[in-house]
DSSP file (Angstrom, degrees, kcal/mol; ACC not computed):
  #  RESIDUE AA STRUCTURE BP1 BP2  ACC     N-H-->O    O-->H-N    N-H-->O    O-->H-N    TCO  KAPPA ALPHA  PHI   PSI    X-CA   Y-CA   Z-CA
    1    1 A M     >        0   0    0      0, 0.0     4,-2.7     0, 0.0     5,-0.2   0.000 360.0 360.0 360.0 -39.0   72.7   45.5 -136.2
    2    2 A K  H  >  +     0   0    0      1,-0.2     4,-2.6     2,-0.2     5,-0.2   0.882 360.0  52.5 -59.7 -37.6   75.3   47.3 -138.5
    3    3 A T  H  > S+     0   0    0      2,-0.2     4,-2.2     1,-0.2    -1,-0.2   0.931 110.4  47.3 -63.4 -44.8   72.6   49.8 -139.6
    4    4 A L  H  > S+     0   0    0      2,-0.2     4,-2.0     1,-0.2    -2,-0.2   0.928 113.2  47.9 -62.3 -45.9   71.8   50.6 -136.0
    5    5 A I  H  X S+     0   0    0     -4,-2.7     4,-1.5     1,-0.2    -1,-0.2   0.905 109.8  53.6 -62.2 -41.5   75.5   51.0 -135.1
    6    6 A S  H  X S+     0   0    0     -4,-2.6     4,-0.6    -5,-0.2    -1,-0.2   0.905 108.5  49.3 -61.0 -41.0   76.1   53.2 -138.1
    7    7 A L  H >< S+     0   0    0     -4,-2.2     3,-0.9     1,-0.2     4,-0.4   0.877 106.8  56.2 -65.0 -36.4   73.2   55.5 -137.0
    8    8 A L  H >X S+     0   0    0     -4,-2.0     3,-1.6     1,-0.2     4,-1.0   0.835  91.4  73.1 -63.3 -31.9   74.7   55.7 -133.6
    9    9 A V  H 3< S+     0   0    0     -4,-1.5     3,-0.3     1,-0.3    -1,-0.2   0.856 101.7  42.0 -51.5 -38.1   78.0   56.9 -135.0
   10   10 A F  T << S+     0   0    0     -3,-0.9    -1,-0.3    -4,-0.6    -2,-0.2   0.559 120.3  38.5 -88.8  -8.2   76.4   60.3 -135.7
   11   11 A F  T <4 S+     0   0    0     -3,-1.6   138,-0.2    -4,-0.4     2,-0.2   0.302  74.1 124.3-132.3  13.3   74.5   60.8 -132.6
   12   12 A I     <  -     0   0    0     -4,-1.0    26,-0.2    -3,-0.3    64,-0.1  -0.532  59.2-113.7 -81.6 144.2   76.3   59.6 -129.5
   13   13 A V        -     0   0    0     -2,-0.2    22,-0.1     1,-0.1    -1,-0.1  -0.174  46.7 -69.6 -74.0 171.0   76.9   62.0 -126.6
   14   14 A A  S    S+     0   0    0     21,-0.1    61,-0.3    20,-0.1    -1,-0.1  -0.216  77.4  76.3 -74.9 147.8   80.3   63.2 -125.5
   15   15 A S  S    S-     0   0    0     17,-0.2    20,-0.1    60,-0.1     2,-0.1  -0.406  83.0 -64.6 141.3 160.1   83.3   61.4 -123.8
   16   16 A P        -     0   0    0      0, 0.0     2,-0.4     0, 0.0    60,-0.1  -0.425  60.3-115.2 -62.9 140.5   86.0   59.0 -124.8
   17   17 A L        -     0   0    0     11,-0.1     2,-0.1    -2,-0.1     3,-0.1  -0.624  19.9-133.8 -83.5 128.6   84.4   55.7 -125.9
   18   18 A M        -     0   0    0     -2,-0.4    -1,-0.0     1,-0.1     2,-0.0  -0.490  44.5 -82.0 -74.4 155.0   85.2   52.7 -123.8
   19   19 A A        -     0   0    0     -2,-0.1     2,-0.5     1,-0.0    -1,-0.1  -0.311  45.6-164.9 -62.1 133.6   86.1   49.6 -125.8
   20   20 A Q    >   -     0   0    0      3,-0.2     3,-1.3     1,-0.1     8,-0.1  -0.986  15.0-153.6-122.5 123.3   83.1   47.8 -127.2
   21   21 A Q  T 3  S+     0   0    0     -2,-0.5    -1,-0.1     1,-0.3    -2,-0.0   0.809  94.8  57.9 -65.2 -29.1   83.7   44.3 -128.5
   22   22 A S  T 3  S+     0   0    0     -3,-0.1     2,-0.4     2,-0.1    -1,-0.3   0.560  98.0  73.6 -80.3  -7.0   80.8   44.5 -130.9
   23   23 A M  S <  S-     0   0    0     -3,-1.3    -3,-0.2     1,-0.0     2,-0.1  -0.857  78.3-125.3-113.2 143.2   82.2   47.6 -132.7
   24   24 A S     >  -     0   0    0     -2,-0.4     4,-2.4     1,-0.1     5,-0.2  -0.321  29.7-109.8 -74.1 164.1   85.0   47.8 -135.1
   25   25 A V  H  > S+     0   0    0      1,-0.2     4,-2.4     2,-0.2     5,-0.2   0.888 121.3  54.0 -60.5 -39.3   87.9   50.2 -134.5
   26   26 A Q  H  > S+     0   0    0      2,-0.2     4,-2.4     1,-0.2    -1,-0.2   0.912 108.3  48.1 -63.3 -43.0   86.6   52.3 -137.4
   27   27 A T  H  > S+     0   0    0      2,-0.2     4,-2.4     1,-0.2    -2,-0.2   0.911 111.3  50.6 -64.4 -42.3   83.2   52.6 -135.8
   28   28 A Q  H  X S+     0   0    0     -4,-2.4     4,-2.4     1,-0.2    -2,-0.2   0.913 110.5  50.0 -60.3 -42.2   84.7   53.5 -132.5
   29   29 A R  H  X S+     0   0    0     -4,-2.4     4,-2.2     2,-0.2    -2,-0.2   0.914 110.3  49.8 -62.6 -43.5   86.8   56.2 -134.3
   30   30 A Q  H  X S+     0   0    0     -4,-2.4     4,-2.5     1,-0.2    -1,-0.2   0.892 110.5  50.3 -64.0 -39.7   83.7   57.6 -136.0
   31   31 A I  H  X S+     0   0    0     -4,-2.4     4,-2.7     2,-0.2    -1,-0.2   0.923 109.6  50.7 -64.5 -43.4   81.8   57.7 -132.7
   32   32 A N  H  X S+     0   0    0     -4,-2.4     4,-2.2     2,-0.2    -2,-0.2   0.897 110.7  49.1 -61.6 -39.9   84.7   59.6 -131.1
   33   33 A I  H  X S+     0   0    0     -4,-2.2     4,-2.3     2,-0.2    -1,-0.2   0.924 111.6  49.1 -64.0 -44.0   84.7   62.1 -133.9
   34   34 A S  H  X S+     0   0    0     -4,-2.5     4,-2.4   -25,-0.2    -2,-0.2   0.904 110.3  51.1 -62.2 -41.2   81.0   62.6 -133.6
   35   35 A R  H  X S+     0   0    0     -4,-2.7     4,-2.7     1,-0.2    -1,-0.2   0.900 108.6  51.7 -62.7 -40.7   81.3   63.0 -129.9
   36   36 A K  H  X S+     0   0    0     -4,-2.2     4,-2.7     2,-0.2    -2,-0.2   0.922 109.7  49.4 -62.2 -43.7   84.0   65.7 -130.4
   37   37 A L  H  X S+     0   0    0     -4,-2.3     4,-2.1     2,-0.2    -2,-0.2   0.904 111.8  48.3 -62.0 -41.8   81.8   67.5 -132.9
   38   38 A I  H  X S+     0   0    0     -4,-2.4     4,-2.3     2,-0.2    -2,-0.2   0.914 111.8  49.8 -65.5 -42.4   78.9   67.4 -130.4
   39   39 A N  H  X S+     0   0    0     -4,-2.7     4,-2.9     2,-0.2    -2,-0.2   0.911 109.4  51.5 -61.9 -42.1   81.2   68.7 -127.6
   40   40 A D  H  X S+     0   0    0     -4,-2.7     4,-2.4     1,-0.2    -1,-0.2   0.904 109.6  50.0 -61.3 -40.3   82.4   71.5 -129.8
   41   41 A K  H  X S+     0   0    0     -4,-2.1     4,-2.5     2,-0.2    -2,-0.2   0.900 110.9  49.7 -64.7 -40.6   78.8   72.5 -130.5
   42   42 A R  H  X S+     0   0    0     -4,-2.3     4,-2.7     2,-0.2    -2,-0.2   0.945 111.3  48.8 -60.5 -48.8   78.0   72.4 -126.8
   43   43 A N  H  X S+     0   0    0     -4,-2.9     4,-2.8     1,-0.2    -2,-0.2   0.896 112.1  48.4 -61.1 -41.3   81.1   74.6 -126.0
   44   44 A T  H  X S+     0   0    0     -4,-2.4     4,-2.4     2,-0.2     5,-0.2   0.928 111.4  49.7 -64.4 -45.3   80.2   77.1 -128.7
   45   45 A A  H  X S+     0   0    0     -4,-2.5     4,-2.3     1,-0.2    -2,-0.2   0.908 114.2  45.9 -60.5 -41.9   76.5   77.3 -127.5
   46   46 A L  H  X S+     0   0    0     -4,-2.7     4,-2.5     2,-0.2     5,-0.3   0.937 111.9  49.7 -67.4 -46.3   77.7   77.8 -123.9
   47   47 A A  H  X S+     0   0    0     -4,-2.8     4,-0.6     1,-0.2     5,-0.2   0.886 116.6  43.2 -60.1 -38.7   80.3   80.4 -124.8
   48   48 A F  H  < S+     0   0    0     -4,-2.4    -1,-0.2    -5,-0.2    -2,-0.2   0.875 123.5  33.7 -74.1 -38.8   77.8   82.3 -126.9
   49   49 A N  H  < S+     0   0    0     -4,-2.3    -2,-0.2    -5,-0.2    -3,-0.2   0.652 107.2  62.1 -97.3 -17.1   74.8   82.1 -124.5
   50   50 A M  H  < S-     0   0    0     -4,-2.5    -3,-0.1    -5,-0.2    -1,-0.1   0.817  73.5-156.8 -86.6 -28.9   76.3   82.2 -121.0
   51   51 A K     <  -     0   0    0     -4,-0.6     2,-0.1    -5,-0.3    -4,-0.1   0.954  22.5-164.0  51.6  59.2   78.0   85.7 -121.0
   52   52 A F        -     0   0    0     -5,-0.2     2,-0.1     1,-0.1    -1,-0.1  -0.370  17.5-125.5 -71.9 147.4   80.5   84.9 -118.3
   53   53 A T     >  -     0   0    0     -2,-0.1     4,-2.6     1,-0.1     5,-0.2  -0.425  38.8-100.7 -74.5 168.7   82.4   87.4 -116.4
   54   54 A Q  H  > S+     0   0    0      1,-0.2     4,-2.2     2,-0.2     5,-0.2   0.923 125.1  47.6 -60.0 -44.0   86.2   86.8 -116.5
   55   55 A E  H  > S+     0   0    0      2,-0.2     4,-1.8     1,-0.2     5,-0.2   0.914 112.2  48.8 -64.6 -43.2   86.1   85.2 -113.0
   56   56 A E  H  > S+     0   0    0      1,-0.2     4,-3.0     2,-0.2    -1,-0.2   0.921 110.4  52.0 -61.5 -43.3   83.2   83.0 -113.9
   57   57 A K  H  X S+     0   0    0     -4,-2.6     4,-1.8     1,-0.2    -2,-0.2   0.918 108.3  50.4 -59.5 -45.8   84.9   81.9 -117.1
   58   58 A E  H  < S+     0   0    0     -4,-2.2    -1,-0.2     1,-0.2    -2,-0.2   0.852 119.0  37.6 -63.4 -35.7   88.0   80.9 -115.2
   59   59 A N  H  X S+     0   0    0     -4,-1.8     4,-1.0    -5,-0.2    -2,-0.2   0.799 114.8  55.3 -84.0 -30.8   86.1   78.9 -112.7
   60   60 A F  H  X S+     0   0    0     -4,-3.0     4,-3.0    -5,-0.2     5,-0.2   0.955  97.4  55.7 -71.8 -52.5   83.5   77.5 -115.1
   61   61 A W  H  X S+     0   0    0     -4,-1.8     4,-2.3     1,-0.2     5,-0.2   0.853 107.2  47.4 -61.2 -41.7   85.4   75.8 -117.9
   62   62 A P  H  > S+     0   0    0      0, 0.0     4,-1.7     0, 0.0    -1,-0.2   0.928 116.7  45.2 -62.7 -40.5   87.5   73.4 -115.7
   63   63 A L  H  X S+     0   0    0     -4,-1.0     4,-2.5     1,-0.2    -2,-0.2   0.892 111.3  53.0 -68.0 -38.9   84.4   72.3 -113.8
   64   64 A Y  H  X S+     0   0    0     -4,-3.0     4,-2.8     2,-0.2     5,-0.2   0.903 106.8  51.8 -63.6 -40.7   82.4   72.0 -117.0
   65   65 A R  H  X S+     0   0    0     -4,-2.3     4,-1.9    -5,-0.2    -1,-0.2   0.906 110.6  49.1 -61.2 -40.3   85.0   69.7 -118.5
   66   66 A E  H  X S+     0   0    0     -4,-1.7     4,-2.2     2,-0.2    -2,-0.2   0.913 110.9  50.5 -63.1 -43.1   84.8   67.6 -115.3
   67   67 A Y  H  X S+     0   0    0     -4,-2.5     4,-2.7     1,-0.2     5,-0.2   0.924 109.3  49.8 -60.3 -46.5   81.0   67.6 -115.7
   68   68 A R  H  X S+     0   0    0     -4,-2.8     4,-2.3     1,-0.2    -1,-0.2   0.849 108.3  54.0 -65.9 -32.6   81.2   66.5 -119.3
   69   69 A E  H  X S+     0   0    0     -4,-1.9     4,-2.0     2,-0.2    -1,-0.2   0.934 110.2  47.1 -62.7 -45.1   83.5   63.6 -118.3
   70   70 A A  H  X S+     0   0    0     -4,-2.2     4,-1.4     1,-0.2    -2,-0.2   0.916 114.5  45.8 -62.8 -43.3   81.0   62.4 -115.7
   71   71 A M  H  X S+     0   0    0     -4,-2.7     4,-2.4     1,-0.2    -1,-0.2   0.842 109.0  57.2 -69.3 -31.6   78.2   62.7 -118.2
   72   72 A G  H  X S+     0   0    0     -4,-2.3     4,-2.3    -5,-0.2    -1,-0.2   0.876 102.2  54.5 -64.4 -37.4   80.4   60.9 -120.8
   73   73 A A  H  X S+     0   0    0     -4,-2.0     4,-1.5     2,-0.2    -1,-0.2   0.892 109.8  47.0 -63.2 -38.7   80.8   58.0 -118.5
   74   74 A V  H  X S+     0   0    0     -4,-1.4     4,-2.2     1,-0.2    -2,-0.2   0.901 109.7  54.4 -66.6 -40.6   77.0   57.8 -118.3
   75   75 A G  H  X S+     0   0    0     -4,-2.4     4,-2.8   -61,-0.3    -2,-0.2   0.859 103.4  56.0 -61.0 -36.0   76.9   58.0 -122.1
   76   76 A D  H  X S+     0   0    0     -4,-2.3     4,-2.5     2,-0.2    -1,-0.2   0.903 108.0  47.8 -62.5 -40.5   79.3   55.1 -122.3
   77   77 A K  H  X S+     0   0    0     -4,-1.5     4,-2.0     2,-0.2    -2,-0.2   0.890 111.8  50.2 -66.8 -38.4   76.9   53.0 -120.3
   78   78 A R  H  X S+     0   0    0     -4,-2.2     4,-2.3     2,-0.2    -2,-0.2   0.926 110.8  49.3 -64.6 -44.0   74.0   54.1 -122.4
   79   79 A L  H  X S+     0   0    0     -4,-2.8     4,-2.8     1,-0.2     5,-0.2   0.920 109.2  52.0 -61.0 -44.7   76.0   53.2 -125.6
   80   80 A A  H  X S+     0   0    0     -4,-2.5     4,-2.2     1,-0.2    -1,-0.2   0.889 110.2  49.6 -59.4 -38.7   76.8   49.8 -124.2
   81   81 A M  H  X S+     0   0    0     -4,-2.0     4,-2.4     2,-0.2    -1,-0.2   0.903 111.0  48.5 -66.9 -41.4   73.2   49.2 -123.5
   82   82 A I  H  X S+     0   0    0     -4,-2.3     4,-2.7     2,-0.2    -2,-0.2   0.899 111.5  49.7 -66.4 -40.4   72.2   50.3 -127.0
   83   83 A V  H  X S+     0   0    0     -4,-2.8     4,-2.6     2,-0.2    -1,-0.2   0.910 110.0  51.3 -63.5 -41.4   74.9   48.0 -128.5
   84   84 A D  H  X S+     0   0    0     -4,-2.2     4,-1.2    -5,-0.2    -2,-0.2   0.913 110.2  49.7 -61.0 -43.0   73.5   45.2 -126.4
   85   85 A Y  H >X S+     0   0    0     -4,-2.4     4,-0.7     1,-0.2     3,-0.6   0.934 111.5  48.6 -59.4 -47.2   70.0   45.9 -127.7
   86   86 A A  H >< S+     0   0    0     -4,-2.7     3,-0.7     1,-0.2     4,-0.3   0.884 107.7  55.2 -62.4 -38.8   71.3   45.9 -131.2
   87   87 A D  H 3< S+     0   0    0     -4,-2.6    -1,-0.2     1,-0.2    -2,-0.2   0.782 119.2  32.9 -63.7 -26.4   73.1   42.6 -130.6
   88   88 A H  H X< S+     0   0    0     -4,-1.2     3,-1.6    -3,-0.6    -1,-0.2   0.316  82.7 108.9-113.7   6.8   69.9   41.0 -129.5
   89   89 A I  T << S+     0   0    0     -4,-0.7     3,-0.4    -3,-0.7    68,-0.3   0.834  87.7  40.2 -57.7 -34.0   67.3   42.8 -131.6
   90   90 A N  T 3  S+     0   0    0     -4,-0.3    -1,-0.3     1,-0.2    -2,-0.1   0.449 125.4  36.3 -94.9  -0.4   66.6   39.7 -133.7
   91   91 A S  S <  S+     0   0    0     -3,-1.6    -1,-0.2     2,-0.1    -2,-0.2  -0.075  80.1 161.2-139.3  36.3   66.8   37.2 -130.8
   92   92 A M        -     0   0    0     -3,-0.4     2,-0.3    -4,-0.1    -3,-0.1  -0.379  18.0-165.4 -67.7 132.1   65.2   39.2 -128.0
   93   93 A T     >  -     0   0    0     -2,-0.1     4,-2.5     1,-0.1     5,-0.2  -0.712  33.9-111.2-108.4 165.3   63.9   37.2 -125.1
   94   94 A E  H  > S+     0   0    0     -2,-0.3     4,-2.2     1,-0.2     5,-0.2   0.911 120.2  50.9 -59.9 -42.5   61.6   38.3 -122.3
   95   95 A S  H  > S+     0   0    0      1,-0.2     4,-2.3     2,-0.2    -1,-0.2   0.914 111.2  46.4 -63.2 -44.6   64.4   38.1 -119.9
   96   96 A K  H  > S+     0   0    0      2,-0.2     4,-2.7     1,-0.2    -1,-0.2   0.893 110.8  53.1 -66.7 -40.2   66.8   40.2 -122.1
   97   97 A A  H  X S+     0   0    0     -4,-2.5     4,-2.2     2,-0.2    -1,-0.2   0.919 110.6  47.1 -60.9 -43.9   64.0   42.8 -122.7
   98   98 A K  H  X S+     0   0    0     -4,-2.2     4,-2.6     2,-0.2     5,-0.2   0.928 111.7  51.0 -62.1 -45.8   63.5   43.2 -118.9
   99   99 A Q  H  X S+     0   0    0     -4,-2.3     4,-2.5     1,-0.2    -2,-0.2   0.912 110.5  48.9 -59.4 -44.2   67.2   43.4 -118.3
  100  100 A L  H  X S+     0   0    0     -4,-2.7     4,-2.3     2,-0.2    -1,-0.2   0.905 111.8  48.3 -64.3 -42.0   67.6   46.2 -121.0
  101  101 A L  H  X S+     0   0    0     -4,-2.2     4,-2.2     2,-0.2    -1,-0.2   0.918 112.0  49.3 -65.1 -42.4   64.7   48.2 -119.6
  102  102 A D  H  X S+     0   0    0     -4,-2.6     4,-2.1     1,-0.2    -2,-0.2   0.906 111.6  49.4 -63.1 -41.1   66.1   47.9 -116.1
  103  103 A R  H  X S+     0   0    0     -4,-2.5     4,-2.5    -5,-0.2    -1,-0.2   0.891 107.5  55.7 -63.2 -39.0   69.5   49.0 -117.3
  104  104 A S  H  X S+     0   0    0     -4,-2.3     4,-2.2     1,-0.2    -2,-0.2   0.926 108.7  46.3 -59.9 -45.8   67.9   51.9 -119.1
  105  105 A F  H  X S+     0   0    0     -4,-2.2     4,-2.5     1,-0.2    -1,-0.2   0.897 111.3  52.4 -63.7 -40.0   66.3   53.1 -115.8
  106  106 A A  H  X S+     0   0    0     -4,-2.1     4,-2.2     2,-0.2    -2,-0.2   0.896 109.7  48.6 -63.8 -40.0   69.5   52.7 -114.0
  107  107 A V  H  X S+     0   0    0     -4,-2.5     4,-2.3     2,-0.2    -1,-0.2   0.906 110.6  51.1 -66.8 -41.4   71.4   54.8 -116.6
  108  108 A E  H  X S+     0   0    0     -4,-2.2     4,-2.3     2,-0.2    -2,-0.2   0.922 110.9  48.7 -60.7 -43.9   68.7   57.5 -116.4
  109  109 A K  H  X S+     0   0    0     -4,-2.5     4,-2.6     1,-0.2    -2,-0.2   0.908 110.8  50.4 -62.3 -42.0   69.0   57.6 -112.6
  110  110 A E  H  X S+     0   0    0     -4,-2.2     4,-2.3     1,-0.2    -1,-0.2   0.885 109.4  51.8 -64.0 -38.4   72.8   57.8 -112.8
  111  111 A S  H  X S+     0   0    0     -4,-2.3     4,-2.5     2,-0.2    -2,-0.2   0.928 111.1  46.5 -63.6 -45.9   72.5   60.7 -115.3
  112  112 A I  H  X S+     0   0    0     -4,-2.3     4,-2.7     1,-0.2    -2,-0.2   0.918 111.7  51.8 -62.4 -43.6   70.1   62.6 -113.0
  113  113 A K  H  X S+     0   0    0     -4,-2.6     4,-2.2     1,-0.2    -1,-0.2   0.908 110.8  47.7 -61.0 -42.8   72.4   62.0 -110.0
  114  114 A A  H  X S+     0   0    0     -4,-2.3     4,-2.3     2,-0.2     5,-0.2   0.922 111.9  49.5 -65.5 -43.9   75.5   63.3 -111.9
  115  115 A R  H  X S+     0   0    0     -4,-2.5     4,-2.4     1,-0.2    -2,-0.2   0.924 111.6  49.3 -61.6 -43.3   73.6   66.4 -113.1
  116  116 A Q  H  X S+     0   0    0     -4,-2.7     4,-1.8     1,-0.2    -1,-0.2   0.911 109.8  52.0 -61.7 -42.3   72.4   67.1 -109.5
  117  117 A K  H  X S+     0   0    0     -4,-2.2     4,-1.2     1,-0.2    -1,-0.2   0.925 114.1  42.2 -59.4 -45.9   76.0   66.7 -108.2
  118  118 A Y  H  X S+     0   0    0     -4,-2.3     4,-3.2     1,-0.2     5,-0.2   0.806 106.4  60.8 -77.5 -28.2   77.4   69.1 -110.7
  119  119 A V  H  X S+     0   0    0     -4,-2.4     4,-2.4     2,-0.2    -1,-0.2   0.918 103.7  52.6 -60.7 -40.7   74.5   71.6 -110.3
  120  120 A R  H  X S+     0   0    0     -4,-1.8     4,-0.6     1,-0.2    -1,-0.2   0.904 112.4  45.1 -60.2 -39.7   75.6   71.9 -106.6
  121  121 A K  H >X S+     0   0    0     -4,-1.2     3,-0.9     1,-0.2     4,-0.5   0.908 111.6  50.9 -70.6 -41.9   79.1   72.6 -107.8
  122  122 A F  H >X S+     0   0    0     -4,-3.2     4,-2.0     1,-0.2     3,-1.3   0.857 102.5  61.8 -63.4 -34.3   78.0   75.1 -110.4
  123  123 A R  H 3< S+     0   0    0     -4,-2.4    -1,-0.2     1,-0.3    -2,-0.2   0.749  97.6  58.8 -63.8 -22.4   75.9   76.9 -107.8
  124  124 A K  H << S+     0   0    0     -3,-0.9    -1,-0.3    -4,-0.6    -2,-0.2   0.698 118.5  27.9 -78.5 -18.6   79.1   77.7 -105.9
  125  125 A I  H << S+     0   0    0     -3,-1.3    -2,-0.2    -4,-0.5    -1,-0.2   0.540 118.8  49.8-120.0 -10.7   80.7   79.5 -108.8
  126  126 A L  S  < S-     0   0    0     -4,-2.0    -1,-0.1    -5,-0.1     5,-0.0  -0.931  83.9-101.6-130.1 152.2   77.8   80.9 -110.8
  127  127 A P    >>  -     0   0    0      0, 0.0     4,-1.8     0, 0.0     3,-0.7  -0.362  41.9-110.0 -63.2 153.5   74.6   83.0 -110.1
  128  128 A Q  H 3> S+     0   0    0      1,-0.3     4,-2.5     2,-0.2     5,-0.2   0.856 117.3  58.1 -56.3 -38.5   71.5   80.9 -110.0
  129  129 A T  H 3> S+     0   0    0      1,-0.2     4,-2.2     2,-0.2    -1,-0.3   0.875 107.7  46.9 -62.5 -35.5   70.2   82.4 -113.2
  130  130 A K  H <> S+     0   0    0     -3,-0.7     4,-2.6     2,-0.2    -1,-0.2   0.832 108.8  54.2 -75.8 -31.4   73.3   81.2 -115.0
  131  131 A V  H  X S+     0   0    0     -4,-1.8     4,-2.4     2,-0.2    -2,-0.2   0.926 110.6  46.9 -65.0 -43.2   73.1   77.7 -113.5
  132  132 A V  H  X S+     0   0    0     -4,-2.5     4,-2.3     2,-0.2    -2,-0.2   0.937 112.3  49.6 -63.0 -45.8   69.5   77.5 -114.8
  133  133 A R  H  X S+     0   0    0     -4,-2.2     4,-2.6     1,-0.2     5,-0.2   0.920 109.8  52.2 -59.5 -43.9   70.6   78.8 -118.3
  134  134 A L  H  X S+     0   0    0     -4,-2.6     4,-2.7     1,-0.2    -1,-0.2   0.936 111.1  46.1 -56.1 -48.7   73.4   76.2 -118.3
  135  135 A M  H  X S+     0   0    0     -4,-2.4     4,-2.5     1,-0.2    -1,-0.2   0.833 110.4  54.1 -68.0 -31.6   71.1   73.4 -117.6
  136  136 A Q  H  X S+     0   0    0     -4,-2.3     4,-2.4     2,-0.2    -1,-0.2   0.935 110.7  45.6 -64.8 -45.2   68.6   74.7 -120.2
  137  137 A I  H  X S+     0   0    0     -4,-2.6     4,-2.5     2,-0.2    -2,-0.2   0.933 114.1  48.8 -63.4 -45.5   71.3   74.6 -122.8
  138  138 A E  H  X S+     0   0    0     -4,-2.7     4,-2.9     1,-0.2     5,-0.2   0.918 111.0  50.9 -59.3 -43.6   72.5   71.2 -121.7
  139  139 A S  H  X S+     0   0    0     -4,-2.5     4,-2.6     2,-0.2    -1,-0.2   0.907 109.8  49.5 -62.8 -42.4   68.9   69.9 -121.8
  140  140 A R  H  X S+     0   0    0     -4,-2.4     4,-2.1     2,-0.2    -1,-0.2   0.926 112.9  46.7 -62.7 -44.4   68.4   71.2 -125.3
  141  141 A M  H  X S+     0   0    0     -4,-2.5     4,-2.1     1,-0.2    -2,-0.2   0.931 113.2  48.9 -64.0 -44.5   71.6   69.6 -126.6
  142  142 A D  H  X S+     0   0    0     -4,-2.9     4,-3.0     1,-0.2    -2,-0.2   0.892 109.6  52.8 -61.6 -40.0   70.7   66.3 -124.9
  143  143 A T  H  X S+     0   0    0     -4,-2.6     4,-2.6     2,-0.2    -1,-0.2   0.898 107.5  51.3 -63.7 -41.0   67.2   66.4 -126.4
  144  144 A Q  H  X S+     0   0    0     -4,-2.1     4,-1.9     2,-0.2    -1,-0.2   0.932 113.0  45.1 -61.3 -45.1   68.6   66.9 -129.9
  145  145 A V  H  X S+     0   0    0     -4,-2.1     4,-2.6     1,-0.2    -2,-0.2   0.929 113.1  50.9 -63.6 -45.4   70.9   63.9 -129.4
  146  146 A D  H  X S+     0   0    0     -4,-3.0     4,-2.8     1,-0.2    -2,-0.2   0.890 108.7  51.5 -60.7 -40.3   68.1   61.8 -127.9
  147  147 A M  H  X S+     0   0    0     -4,-2.6     4,-1.7     2,-0.2    -1,-0.2   0.915 111.3  47.0 -65.0 -41.7   65.8   62.6 -130.8
  148  148 A K  H  X S+     0   0    0     -4,-1.9     4,-1.0     2,-0.2    -2,-0.2   0.902 113.0  49.6 -66.3 -40.3   68.4   61.6 -133.4
  149  149 A L  H >X S+     0   0    0     -4,-2.6     3,-0.9  -138,-0.2     4,-0.9   0.935 108.3  53.1 -61.7 -45.5   69.1   58.4 -131.4
  150  150 A A  H >< S+     0   0    0     -4,-2.8     3,-0.6     1,-0.3    -1,-0.2   0.856 103.7  57.3 -60.4 -35.9   65.4   57.6 -131.2
  151  151 A E  H 3< S+     0   0    0     -4,-1.7    -1,-0.3     1,-0.2    -2,-0.2   0.821 110.9  43.6 -62.6 -30.1   65.1   57.9 -135.0
  152  152 A G  H << S+     0   0    0     -4,-1.0    -1,-0.2    -3,-0.9    -2,-0.2   0.515  95.8  82.9 -97.2  -5.1   67.8   55.2 -135.4
  153  153 A I  S << S-     0   0    0     -4,-0.9    -1,-0.1    -3,-0.6   -71,-0.0  -0.880  75.6-135.8-104.9 115.0   66.7   52.7 -132.9
  154  154 A P        -     0   0    0      0, 0.0     3,-0.1     0, 0.0    -2,-0.1  -0.312  26.3-102.5 -68.0 149.4   63.9   50.4 -134.1
  155  155 A L        -     0   0    0      1,-0.1     2,-0.1     2,-0.1     0, 0.0  -0.351  44.0 -94.3 -66.7 150.3   61.0   49.6 -131.8
  156  156 A M              0   0    0      1,-0.1    -1,-0.1    -2,-0.0   -67,-0.0  -0.429 360.0 360.0 -64.6 136.1   61.0   46.2 -130.0
  157  157 A E              0   0    0    -68,-0.3    -1,-0.1    -2,-0.1    -2,-0.1   0.443 360.0 360.0 -78.5 360.0   59.0   43.6 -131.9
């Protein structure tokens, strides 16, 4: 489990980490640092690629921070699920496996719902082409994080 948690430290998505009993304070701190680095990378990618007007910029960044908070809350649930998986990897039962898969689908649904909610809000302040570009950049960043996570999570036995 420690190996899995260590790998997660470098690849967890953004937001403040809710307390996890299975993780040490040091691990939580490392995850928060990693999340900050990922957020900084997102912000840089957006600033470079979005080419906002002054008015768009003023309206976008507060809403984007709100969006990332919402996505961070989903990320916290995903992290809790991964930690739960790690805690049970050597003692997995059929019941626990089912529960984890069902939780995984619920987290995916929550993520889609949050993105849809914020796309509606972004559409009120940005042209459609910029909303699509924003979601493309977000998708690319999320895919990079997901690929790194997948590398560190062992397959179910």
